[in-house]
N, C-alpha and C positions, 0 to 999 in steps of 0.2 A: 403580690401584696405590698403596698408600702406603709410607711409611718403615718401619711397624709390619710389614707383608707382607715386605718386605726382610729387616729384622732377624730375623723368625721364621725365614723361609726359611734365612737364613745360619747361624743356630742350628742349626737342624736339620741342615744339610750338615755342619757342623763336629762336631757332636755323634754323627752316623752314621759320619764319618770316625775318630772316637776309638773307638767300639765297635768298629769294623772293624780297629783298629790300621792304619790308612793315614795318611799324612801330605801326601798330595797329592789333588787332585780335577781332572777332566778336563771340560772344556766344548768343544761342537762350535759354532763361530761360522759362522752362514749369512750369507756376505758379499754377498748379493742385492742390499743396502741399503747404500750407502757402505762399498764394498770398499776402497778406498785408504786412508781414514782407519782403519778397523779394523786392518788389516794394519800401518800404521805404528805404531797403538797397542800391537799385540802387540811389535813390534821395538823398542819404546821402553823396555821395562821391565828392570832390572837388578836382581839378576842376571837374565840372559836367561830366559825362558820357552822349555819346550819346546814346538815347534809343528810341523805338518805339514799340507800340503794333502791333502785327501782324493780329489783326483781324478788322483793320479799313474798315468799310464798309460791314462787313458781319453781318449776324443775330446776332451772338455772342460776337459783340463789347462790349456790355454793361456788359458781365459777367466777373467782374474783377477776379474772383476765375479760371477762365478757359484761359484768354487771354495769349498767350506766348509773352515774351518780347524780341526783337531783341535789343543786347547791344554792342556798339563798346568801346573797351578798348585801350587806348593811352599807348603802352609799354614804351614809353619814361616818362611817368609820374607817378613817383615813387608810388603815394597814389592810383592810378588807378590799377597799377600793383599789389600792395599788396592786395588791394580789390578782385581781380581775384582770388590771390592764397589762400586768407582767404576763399572765397565762394566754391572753390574746396574743401578745407581742410575739411569745416564743413558739406557740403551739398552733396558731391559726392555719398555716400552710400545710401542715400534715392533719390536722385535727380540726376541722370546720366545727366551730362551736355554735350552739342554738341557743340564744337567749330568749327571756320572755318575762314580762311584769305580771304580777297577779296579786289579788287582794286576799286571797284564799289564806287562811292558816296553812302553815307549811306542812304540817302531818296531814292535813286533809287533801293537800294538792299533790303531795307525794303518793297516798293511798290511791287517788284517782288515777295519776300518770301510770303508776304500776299496774293497774288492772288495764289500762289501755296498751301496755306492752306485751300482748299476747293476742295472737289471731287463729281463728279456725277457718280451714278451708276443706270443706267434706268431712272427712273423719281424722284429718291431720290439724295438729294443734302444735303452733310454733311461736317463736319470738316475732315481734312487730316492731321494726326499728323506726316508729313514727320520730323518734327524738333525732334523727340524722339531719342536719342541715341540708344536706344533698337531697334529701328524699321529701321533706314536709310538704314544699310547694306543689308538688306532683300529687301527693297523696290529696291534698286539698282541691286540686282542680282536675283530677283525672281518674282517681281510684276510689276515695270513699265517696258514699252516697250523702245526701244533706243532713240526716239523722246523725251518722257517723262523724261527720265533720264537726257536728256541735260538740262530740265529746273533746275534741282538741281546741275547740274555740272558746266554749263557754267558761273555762276557768280562766282564761288570761285578758290582759288589757291590749297586750300586743305580743308578737313573736317578732324575733329580728335575728338576721344572719349576714353574713358576708356571701355575696355569690362567687362564682367561678373566677370572676374577674376583680375581686375584692370590692365591690361595689355594694353598700349596705342596703339591705331589703328590710321592709316594715310591712307587717301585715296586722291589721287590727283584729283583736278578738271580740268576743260577746261581752266579756266582763260582768257575768251574772253570779248571784249568789249560789254556794254550793247546794245541793238537794240531799236530802237525808232519807234512805241512805244513800250513799254514793259509791255504787259498786257496779260499774258498767260490765264488767266481765269480758270475755274474749271477744274482739271484734271479728265479726262471720264476713268473710270475703266470697264471693261467687267466682265463678270461671272468669267472666270479663273483667272483673276487679283484680284477679290474680295476672291475668294477661298484661294489664296496664302497669301492675305493679314490675313486673318481669322486664317491660319496656323501658323502664327507667332505670332499672339497675344495668340493662345492657347498653343503655345509651351512655351511662357513666363510665363503664368499662372501656367502651368505644372511644371517648373524649379523652379519657385519662391515658390511653396509649398513644394517642396523638402527640406530635410535637406541639410545646407550650405556644400559645400566641395571645393576643391582647383580647381575642373575642371567644374565649372558651364557654362563657355561658351561651351564646347564639349558637355555638357548635353544638352544645347539648341539646338545646330546644330543637333544632334541627333534625339531628338524630333520633330524639324521643318521638317527635310527630312523624318521622319515616318509619320508625319501628312499629308505632301504632297503625299506620297504614299497611306495613307488611302484614300484620297479625290479621287485619281485616281482609287481606288479599289471600290468606293462606298459606303463606310462607312461614314454614315452622322450623327449618334447619337453620342451625345458628349461622353457619358460613354464608349462607344465601341472604339471610336477614341483615348480617354485617355488610355485607356487599351492597345491598340494596340502600341501606342507611348512608355508606359513604360515597356511593354514586350521588345521591340526593345532596349531600354535604359538599362534594367537588363540584358539582353542577352550580350550586349558589355561589362559590367561592372563585369561580373561574371568572377571570377578567373578562368584560366586554371586549367584544372584537372591535 
């Protein structure tokens, strides 16, 4: 990722907010890495940023190293704007950021996303990391059903992130007013949805372990599609699934004879 990528992305974000007549932008910070420093950074800004932990009421609420933070940045405040640019510049490579614009009141948005941060599969209840910039596109394209997708699209004017090659991505939301009461509860996933979710995680791990190139996003998409195909073909063991995906990837990248 280069300074040009960041500048291009930030201009896209600001222009999109201007077009929507919104003066603030929200981001979800995954604190799984360097949680103490990131929270101190959020708390250091003047005038204070609006922020809220998304695990309120969940079993993981007290785990400060896991709790993602929803933060609202007022773009009209120079120091808040500078803080956001600085965060992107210093952390984007290791901490892909997910940004969004929303007209919802901040506390309402935090409550809604907090309820979306939990998923149920059968009798198992666990965290649902929809707030990952590396996962959201696959959730909306291959995992969630249309009704579940609305939980992530209804509150936002747009979602935005940098893909694995540093290219800005923009996904329009539904931008609808909040319903009351707004408490979606755990997202219920069936076996096929869980299988697709696991494929996304496997594809990310495979690409992360390969030498870095300029086409990391295409590599991910190829591996993800191959792993979905492997699941449909009944390939269950991780080594054979990885071999299947890498063979597909190497076949696509092999120079023409």
